[in-house]
N, C-alpha and C positions, 0 to 999 in steps of 0.2 A: 321617692323612689327614684331608681338611677334611668336615665336613658339609655336603650340600648343601640342608638344611633349613633353615638359616642363615646369614648372613653373618659370617664370621670374621676377627676380629682379626690370627691370628696368619698366617693364609693372605693377607689384604693387604699385610702388613710382609713375608712372602714373596715375594709379585709386585713390590712397589715396590722392593726393596733385591735381589732376586734371591738371596738366600742367606739363611740361618739368622741370626735376631735374638733377642736376649735380652733383658731387663732387669735391671739392676745396682740393685738398693733401695741408698739414700744418706739416711744419718740426718744431715742438717744442723743440729740444732741448733734448731729453729723452738719454736713453740709456739702457740696460737690466740687470738685475743681473747675467745672464752667461756671460756675457762681463764684468763685473766691477769688480769680484771677489768676490761677494754676494755668490751665489752659484759654479761660475765658472769662467774660462778666455774664452775670444776671442769668445763667441756668438754661435748661431747655425752655422755649419759647411758648410753650403749653403750660408748663408747672406751675402751677398753685396747691403746696400741700393740703391745704385747708379743704380742697374739693376732693382731697381722695382721704383722708388723715381723719378717723376719728376725733370728736372733743375731748376724750378721756386721754388720748393719747398726745395731746399738743400740750399740756403742759409739764413744765420742764423740773421733773422729779425723778428721784432714783429710781435704776430701771426695777429694783426689788421691789419697789413700792406701786409700780405699774402694774408688775405681775398681780402680787395682792389684792389689788384694788378690782382689776379686773376679772381674775379669777372666781370671788366670790358672786359677780354681777352674771357670767356666762353660765356658769353652773345652774341658776335659778331661771335664766334666761331662755335657755338653749339645750339644756339637761347635758350639757359634754360634763366628762369625766376626767378627759386627757386633754391637755394643752400646749399647741407649740408656738412659741414666743416669735412673732414677726418683728423684724427691726426693720422698719416702711421707709420713714421719708428720707430723703435725700440718699448718699451713697454712705453704708453701713460697713464699708471697711477702709474707708478714709480716716486713718487714725496710725497708730504705731502700735505694734502687736500686744504690749502690754494693757494699753487701754482698752483695746477689743477684748482683749481676754477677763478683764475686769466687769465690762459690762454683757457681756454672753454668758460669764457664767455666774452672775447676779438673778439671771432670769432662769437658769438650769438648776440651780440651788433648789427651786421649789420642786417639791417630790411630784407633783402633779404634772408637771413639764418634762413633755419627753422630746423636744426637740426644739430647732431656731432654724429660721428660713430668715433670710437675710439677702435685703434689698441692695444691690450695687452696682457699680459701673466697671464694664473690663479694665478700665486702666487703672481701678483701684483695688485691684490682688497681686501679689506675687504671691512667689514658691514657700517664702516664710508663712505666709497667711494661710494660704490653704494646706502646707504641711500639718497645721495646729488644728484647723480644722477635719484633716481627715484622722486625725486622733480624737476628736471629738466622733466621730462616726462610731465608735468602738462601743459606745452605749447609749448615742443619741442620736435622734433623727435630721441630719444637717442637710439642708437645701441654700443654694445660693441664686437668689434671683436676678436676673442680668437683665438689664433695660435693652432689648437688642432695638426696636420702635422698626428699623427697616434694614432692608440690605443694601439698600441706595446709598451711596456716599453722599452725592448731591443733595438728598434730603438731609443725612446726618449732618452737612456743611449747614443748611438752611434751617435746622431747628438747634443751630448752637451746641451740636453734643461736644463737640471736641475731640472725637477721636474718629475713625475711621471704621468700616465692617469687618477689615482683618482683625483689628483686635481684638473684636467679639468674638469672632472666630476660634483665635487662640484662646483668651480666657477661657471659653467653654470647653475648648480639648483640656486644657489645664487642670480645670475642676473635676469634669467627668473622669478624667483618667486616675484621680485620687480615690473614686468610690462615692464621692459627695453627689447627693442628689444637685440637679440643674434643672432652673427656670428659666424660660424665656419670657420676653415683655414685647408684646407687637402693637403695633399702631397703625390701624388701615383708614385713609382719608386725606391723608397730605396733601394739599392742593396743587403740589408739583408733580403727583403720582396718577398716572393714570390706572384703569382697573388692570390692566395687562402685568403693570409694574408689582403691584401689588401683590398679585397672585405668583408674579416671578418671587416674590418676598418668601409666601409658603412653601416654595418649591426648595427653594435655596436652605430654608431655616429647616427642612423636613429631614435634609441631610447630618445634621448637626446631632451630637450624642445628648439631645434633653431627654429630661425626664416628663416635664411639665410645660404647661404652655398658658399664656394668659391673652386672650386675643380682644382687644380692643377698638371699637368705633371712635376717632378723632371729636371729643367733644371741646366748644370754646366756652374758657373760664373766665370769668373778670380778674381785672388785676396782673396779666398777662401780656407778652409780646403778642402772641398769638391776638389777643382779644383788640390791641392797638392795632393790628394789620386788619383783622378783621371789620372795625368799622372803617379803615382809611378805603379799604376794596373788598367787599364782600366776597366768601367763595362758597361753593358749596359742600353741604355735609351729608351724609346719610340721612334719607330719610327712613322711618322705622321700616314700611316693606321693603326699600332698596335693600337697608341692611340685614334682614331674614335674609332675601336671595343671596347676598353677596358671603354672609358666614356661612353658610350651607355650601356653597364656592369651595370656600376656605377649608371648610372639614370635611369635605369629597376628595382634596388633594392631601391632605395633612397626615405626617404619618401617622398609621394606625396603633404605636406604642407609646405615643404620646399620651398623658393623659391632660384632659380640658381642665384649667381652673376659672376661667372668665371668659364670657362670649359676649360681653359688652361692656362698654364705661358708662361711669355716671357721676355725678356730683351734683351736691346740694342746689335745691332750687333756686338761693338767693345768690350764688355765686355762677350758675348755669347760664350762658348767652345761648348756644345754640349745640346738637338740637335738642329740643322742648320733650320731644318723647323720651328722655332718658330719666325724666322724672312725673310726666304724665301716665307712663305705663308703669305698672309695679315688677318686681324681678320677674315673679310666677307667669304674668303674661308674656314677658320677653322670650324666656327661655321657652315657655308650651308654643309659642309660635315659630322658635328653630327649629322643636319636635317635630313640628305636626308637619311644617315643609319638609323635614327630611324624609319622615313618613311617608309623604306626599308621593317625592321624588322617587320612593322606594330605593334609597340610597344610605350610606352610612359614612364613618369615617373611614377616612383612608383607602376607598374603593377604586377611586385615579392614581393611587399612590403609586403600584407597583409598576403601571405601565407606562408613567413619567420617568419612573427611575430608571427603565431600560431606555426610552426614547433617548434620555440623557447621555447614557451610556453608547449607544450606537453613534451619538451626533460626534 
């Protein structure tokens, strides 16, 4: 059952395809330009792919085999009948076009795969790659998911992104102008940002031509630079109740046309340092608490969006 308080990504897929659609996580062996020295070393300070990539997607086996292996399981476990191949870890456009074509088309060759979702960075796309993806939209559901994280350049510098917010804006506009679906990934709770700055990110991103958003609380996971920083000088992370209140504020300000794909971030217990509620509470508990809070406030996604846009226009 989908909430009436916000625009749900799962409901969008159900309406578009008329059946249950499930994502297949794919590890295609990419890296990132802020990991290999092209723009920086070490990657984003909070990133450990083992914390968000299912074990089945960690093995380096051909994309075609990953798809085959996952579909059998997902059909049984979730009763899904259509699938989106989700190229997830690292920057999945960070290669030359022929190599990308081979990988994407291995996934799309399966008759039950209806589309692809490609996680990447805005400095890893160009016109040639986007034109190819535009061609794929004639027959497939194609989404490019950009790690926006924050609109504040100081934050992007501190987390070692290796690009600025202007780069993100340009990449999103170039993608959307070709009729490709665009998802934006945001992280809230960076220790240098105030609540006002985090909400400014929501207001700014709401002006972009996005279709989907993933909204994550910052969590500290082992074997990352952020974990080292946290050990040296602990910083505050959202408690569960604070996150529920904050994410409701985000939803109310968010562009009402965006479909929300995620409302929190999590990590496996053996990797998670903080906040512990990410694994102590089930997904159902977290979503229910957010929905109940929205209902108690008698509010919904985008309720304050138009007034803020009007205020911005008058400023």
